[in-house]
N, C-alpha and C positions, 0 to 999 in steps of 0.2 A: 475393454470389454465390461459389460454390466453384469455383475455377479447375480443380480436378481434372476436373470434368465437361467442360471445354473442351479438355483436353489429349488429343487423339485419337491412338489407336494408329497409324492410317494416316498421320497427318501426321508423327509422330516417325520412323517407320521407312521412309518413302517414299524417303529418300535412300540407303538401303543398296543396293548394287549387286546385280544378279542374278549368281549364280555358276554355273559349269559343273558341274552335277550331272546324274546320269542322269534321263531324262524321267519315269520311274516314281516316283522319290523326290520329285522336284519336284512332280509332280501330286498325290501323296498329301499332301505338306506343305501345298500350296495349298488342297486340299479341307478339311483339318482346320482351317486358319485361317479359311476362309470359314464353316465350321460353328461357329466359336468353340469348338471342342473343344481348348482350349489345353493341357489335361493330356496328351492323346494326342500333341499336337504336341511337347510337351516330351519325352515318352518317345521319340518318333521322333528328336529331336535327340540325345538321349543315345546311342541306338544308332549314329547316324552318327559321333559323336565317338569312341565306343568303337572303331569300326572304323578311324577315321583322326583322331587328335587334332588334326591341322592342317587339317581340313576346314572352311574358313571358312563354308560354307553351314550346316553343322551348328551352329556357334557363333551364326550369325545367327538360325537357327530357335530355338535355345535362349534367346537374348535376347528374341526376339519373343514367345515363349510365356510365359516366366517373368515378363516385364513385365506381361502381362495377368493373371497369377495373383497379382501382388504385393499386390493389395488384400485378398487372403485372409490376408495376413501369414504367421505361422509361418515356414517356411524360405524362402518365395518372395522376399522382398526381398534376402536374401543370395545366393540363386541368381541373381537378376537382376544383382546387382553383379558376381559372379564371371563371369557370361556376358559382361558388358560388358568386363571386363578381358581375357577370352580373345579376344573378337572384335576389340578394339582392337589387341591384340598382332599378330594376323594381318593386319588391314586398317587400318594406321595412319591412312590418310586419313579413316577413319570414326570415329576416336577421339572427336571432339567430340560427334557424335550418339549414339554408344554410351554415353558417360558422362552425357549429358543424360537418356537413358532410365534409367540407373542412379539418378540423382538423384530422378527421379520415383518409382521403386520404393522408395527409402529413405524418401521422404516418407510413404508409406503406413504405415511402421513408426515414424515420429517419430524417425528417426536423424539428428538435425539436425547434429551434429558431423561425421558422415561426409559428409553432403551438402555442407557448406561446404568440406570438405577437397578436394572435386573441382572447386572454382571455377577453379583455374588450367588445368584441362583443357577447360573449356567456354566460358569468357569470354575474349575475344569470339568465339572461333573457331566456335562452333556457329550463329551467326546466319545465315550463308549456307547452312548445311546444313539447318536446320529451318524457316527462314522467320521473318519478323518477328513474326507472331502468337504462335507457339510460343516464340520467343525471349523475348518479353515475359512470357509465363507462367513461363518458366524464371527470369527475373529476379524475378518476384513470389514464387515458391516459395522462392528463396534469401533474399530479403529477410525473409520470414516465418520462415525457419529461424533467422536471426540474432535476430529478435525473440523467438523461443521460447528462445533461449540467453541472452536478456537482454543482448545486445550491440547496443544500439540505434544506436550511432554507426556500426558496421560495416553495420548494416541500411540506414541512410540512404546510406552510401557505395555499396553495391551497387545500391541503388535509383537513385541519382543516375547511376551509370555506365550502367546499362541504359536509363534514360529519356533520357539524353543521346544514346546511340547510335540510339534509335528516335524521337527527337523529331520531331513533326510527322506521323508515320505512324500509321495505325490501330493498329499493333502496340503503340504507346506506351501505349494505354489498358489493355492486358493486364497491365501492370506494377503496376496500382493497386489490385488487390483487397485489401480488409481491412488496409490499412497506414496509414490516416489517423491512428491514435493515435500514430504516430511523431512527429507535429508538435505534440502536446500539450506535449512536453518543455520544461520551463522552462530547461534548460541550453543550449538552442540559441541561439547568438549572433545578433545582428542581422545581421552580415555573412553568416552561413550562410543565414538566412531570405531575405536579398536575393538570394543566389545561386539559391535555389530559386524565388523569385518570378520571376526572369528566365527560368528554364527552363519554369516552368508557363505563362508567357504564350503559349508556342507550342503548348500542349497542352490548350487549353480544349475543343476539339471542340464548338463551340456548337450544332451540329446534332444532337448526341447527348445527350439528356437523362439517360441512364443511364451516362454516362462514369464508370468506377470510380475515376478520379483525383480526382474532385470533392471527396471528404472531405479528402484530403491538401491539395489546392489551397485549399480553403475555410479549413481550420484555419491553414495557413501565412499566408494573406492576412489573416485576422482578427488573428492575434497579431503579425504584422509591422506592421499598422496601429497596434496598441497601442504597440509600441516607438516609433513616430514620435510618437504623441500624448504619450507620457510625456516625450519630449524637446522638446515644443512645436513639432514640425515638421508642422504641420497640412496644408500643401499636399502634402507627401510622403505623409502618411496618406491624404488624399483621393484622390490619384492611385493609391495602392495598392488601396484598397477599390473604386475605380471599375473595376478590372479585372474585378470580379465583379458589381458592382451599378450599376444595377438590372437589366441585361440578363440576367444569369445566375441570377436569382432562382428560376426553375423548376427549375434544375439542383440548387441547394442544397436546396430544399424537398423534392426527391425523396429525400434521404438523412436529413435531421435537422431538424425544425422548430425545435428549441432553438437550433441554430447559425444557422439562417436568420434567426430573429428578432434574434439578436445582431448579425448582419452588417447587416441592413437598418436597424436603429436607428443603428448606427455610420455608415452611409452618409448617412442623413438628417442626423445631427449634423454630420458633416464637410462636407456640402454647404452647410449653414447657416454653419458656422464660416469657410469659405473664400470666402464671398460678397465680391465686390469692394466693394460698397456695402451698408451695413447701416443700417437705421432704428433710432432710439432705442427701447429697450423701452417698451411702453405700460404695463407694470407691473413693478416690481422686488420680488422676494421674497428672503428670506434664510434659509438653512439653516445650523444649527450642527451640527458633528460633535463630539459629546461623547464623548471617548475614556475608557472605563473599562477599564484594561489587564488586570485579573485577575478570575477567577472563583474564589471561595473560599466554597463553600457551607457555612454553619455550622449550618443547621437539619438535623434528621434528614431524609434523603431519602425520598420516597414509597416505599411497599413494593415497587412494581414496578421501581424503579430502584436501591434500596439494595444489591441483590445485586451490582451492578457496582462498589460501593465508591467509590473516589475518581474523580470525573469533572471535577474542577477543571482549569483550564488557564489559559494566558496568551496575550494577544493578540500576534500577530506583526506586524512592520512590513509584511510583504507583504500580509497580510489587509487592513490599513488602506489600503495603496496600491491594491490591487485594487478596494476599495469606492470610493475616491476617483475612480479611473478610470471606474468604472461611472457615478458621479454626473456626471462631465464629459460623458459621452455622453448621459445623461438630460437634463442642463441644456440642451445645445445642440439636441438633437432636440425637446425640449419647447418651447423658444422658437420653433422653426420651425413646429410643428404648431398652436401656440396664437396664432400671429401676434403674438408680442412679449411673452410673459410670461417674464421672465428670473429665474433663481435665482442670487444670489451665495452664497458659502459661507465659513465660518470654522471653524477647528479649535480646540477647547478640550481640552487634555490635562490629565488628572488622575493622581494616584497612588492612586486609590480602587479598591475592589473590589466586586463583586456578591456578596452573602452569602445571598440566597435567590431562588428562582424561583417563578413561578406555573405550577403543573404541571397539564397536561390529558392524559388518556389518550384518544386518538382511535382506538383499536384497531389501526389500521395504522401509527400513529406516536405518539410522545410529543411534546408541545409543552412546552418549558421556556423561557419568556420571563422576563427579569430583573424582579424586583420593584424598581422604582425607589426605593421607600422604604428598600430594604436597602443602598443605596450607602453604603459606609463608607470613609474619613471622609465625612461628609455634604457635599453641595455647598456651597461657601462663598457668602457674599452676593455677592461679586464675580462668581462664575460665574452665579448666579441673575440678576444684573443683565444679564450678557451674553445669557443665554437670553431675557430679556424684550425684547431688541432684534430677535428673530428671529420668523419665521413657523413654522418647524419645527425639529425636533431629530432627528438620527440618532444614536441611542445605539449606539456602537461598542464591543462587548464581545467577549470571547473565545469566548462560548458555553460549551458543555460538551463533554467528550470524547464521541466516538461509539463505544460498545462494539461489538464485532464482531457484525454481524447485527441491530443495533438502529438504528432511524431516529428521530433526535431533531431536531425543528425548533426553532431558537432565535430566529427572527426573527418580525416582525409589524408591523402598521400600526394606529395608533389615535390618540387625542388625550390630552394630559396637561397638568397645570398646574405641575409641577416645584416643588412646595413653596411656591408663591406664595399661601399661604393668606390672608394679610392683605389682599391685593389680587389675587385669583385671576385668572389669565389662561390661556386654553387654547392649546396649541401642537399642531400636527401632530407626531406622534411615530412614527418608524420605528425599529424594533429590528433591528440588523444580525444576519445569520446567518453570521458570518465564518469558521466552521470548515469550510467546504466548498471543494473544489478547483475550479480554473478550468474544467476540462473534465468535471466530474462529471455534467453535465446538470441540476444543481440551479440555480435562478435566482439564488442568493445572490451569485455573482461574475459577474453578467450585467447589462447596463444595464437590462434589464426589471425587475430587482429593485425599483428605486425606483418604477417605474410600478405594479408589482403591489401594493406596500404603500400607495402613495398612493391607488390605486383603491379600496381597502377604505373609505377615508374619503370619497372622492368619491361613492361609492354612497349615503352618508348625505346629502351635500350636495345631490345631485340625485335624491332619492328619488322625486320626482314624475315624472321623465322615463321614457319608455317604453323601458326596457331591463331585462333580467333582473337582479334584485337578490340572489338567493340566493347564498350563499358560492361564490366562484370560478366565476362564470357562463361564463367563457371555455371551461371544460372540457366544457360541455354544449351541443354544436353545435345540438341540436334546439331549444334554448331561444332561440337567437339570433333577433332580429327579421328579418322577411323581406327588409328592405332592406339587410341586412348581407351582405358577401361575405367570402371568405377562409376560413382554417381554423385559424389559430394564435392564441396568446395575444395577440401584438402586433396581429394583425388585429382582434381583438375590441376592444381598447382604442382603436386608431386610429379604427375605425368609430364607437365611442361618443363620442369626442371630437369628431369631425367632424360627425356626423349628429345628435347630441343636445346635448351640453354647449355646444359653440361656437355652435350655432344658437339655443340658449335664451338665453344672456346673454354669449357670448364668454368664458366662464369668469371673468367679472368678480367673482363671489363668492369666488373662490379666493384667500383670504388668511387669516391667523390673527393678525397683529400687533394686539394690544390687544383681542382677542376675549374677552369674559367668559363666553361660552357656546359650546360646541363644536357641530359640525354634527349629532352624534348627539342631543344634547339638543334641538336645534331640530327635528329629524326626529320625535322622540317627541311633542313638543308639537303639531306640525302633524297628526300621525296621530291624536291624541286628538280634535282638532277635527273 
C-alpha cells in the first residue's frame, strides 16, 4: 500500500495555531481550502506575505496550499520547502510539523537527500505534534528515502528508532510499508537480527491480518532461524520461528506464498528436530551431494544462447551452504510428515567441471541442465562406489550465468545410473539450481526445492494415485482434487503425501538403493499393460 494515500492534509496541519487575522481574509482562506482551490489559496497567501512578510498566517496558508500542490511537482515541492522554512522561523514551536510537511512535499519529487537532511528537525520532536499514525508514516517515508539512496544501514537505523518509539501502538504499523527487503541483506549480523526480533515481538498485531510490518518481521524471523540452525542451536531456532508459526500463518500468506511455504516447512522441521523423545526412523535413506565446482561449456552454445558468449561460472561456498541448509529443513520436515523416513547425507567434492548441457527452449525460459556424461575429469571408481551406497544424488554445480533479462533454469529432478553400466543401478537425481539468490522468489534456495524435484519422480512412482500428474500440478488449482485444501505449492505436496501416498503404502516404495529399474521405467511398463 502507498502511504502517500494515508498522509492526510488535515492531520498534518491540524496542529498549526489559528492566527489573529481579519475575519474577511480568514473566511476567504477557509473557503478556498474547503473547495480545494489550492492554487487560489496560494495566491492569497502570496498577497498576504507581500503586504507583511512577517504575517505568520500568510506563511501557514502558503505552506498549507503548496503542500497540496506538491504532487504536481514542478515548482511546488520547492515552494513547500521554502514555506516550511518561513513558517518555522516565525513560529518556532511549529518547526517539527512544518518540516514534516516539507518532507512529504519533497517526497513527491524524489528529493531523498533533502528529505533525510531534515531528520534532526523532525525526529523525535514531531511525534507529539502530528500524532502516532502520521509519525509512523513519517518514519516510513524517511526509511524508504534512505533505501532509495542505497544507504540501507541508515534506513534500518531510522526504522528502528521510529518503531521503538511507537512500539505496541497502532502507529507502529505505519512504519512498515514496503521496507521488507531491508531484511534480505546478507550482511546483517546475528546480533542485529536478534535485536530486531526482540522489537518485533511487541508489534505482531495478531488481530490485524494486513499489518504492513509482517514482511519485515517474517524475513527477519526466517533468516534469524537460519543463523541458529547453521550454528546447531535448534532450540533457539524453534523458539524464533514459533513467534510466527503456526499462529501467524494467515498473516504471512497474505503477503507472499513463497515466504509462507518456506517458514512453514522450517517450523515443521524444527518442531520435529526439538522433540524431547524421538522414535527410531522406520526407514533410512541416503543422499549424496556430488559437488562439481565449475561450468566450462566446451560445445558450441545453442543459437539462442550463443549471443551471450561466455556463461561459464564457478560454484560459491555460499551456494553450497544454502543448499545444504535447505536440505536440513527438507530432511527433518520429511521425517515428520512421513512418520519416520529419514535421510542421511554425505558430501563428495570433486575438481571436475561440467562441459555441456541439455538445452531446452520453453519460450518463457531456457532450461540448461548439466549433461552428467560431460563431467571431466570423469568420476573415479571410488566416487562411483560411494554413489552406489546411496538412494539419491544431488548434483551441485554452478549452473550458468544469467544474462540480463534472460531466465535460465539449471535445476531439475530425474533418475540416473551414474556410469554403472556393467551393473546398472538407478538413483534419484536432483540437479541443483545454485545461481539464484536467497530472496529472489525462486525455489532454488528454499527448502521446498528438494520437495519440488523429488515430487517429479514421485509422480512416476505413484502414477496410479488420484492426483493430477501433468507437469507442475500445484500451479493449476482447478486441477486439485476436491478433498485438497490450501493454495500454495507446499499445500499441494503435503495434501498429496498425507491423502494419497501415505495412505497407499506409507511411502514404503520410496527407496532407490540397489534398484535396477527406475520408477519411470516401471510406470511405462504398467501403463502399457
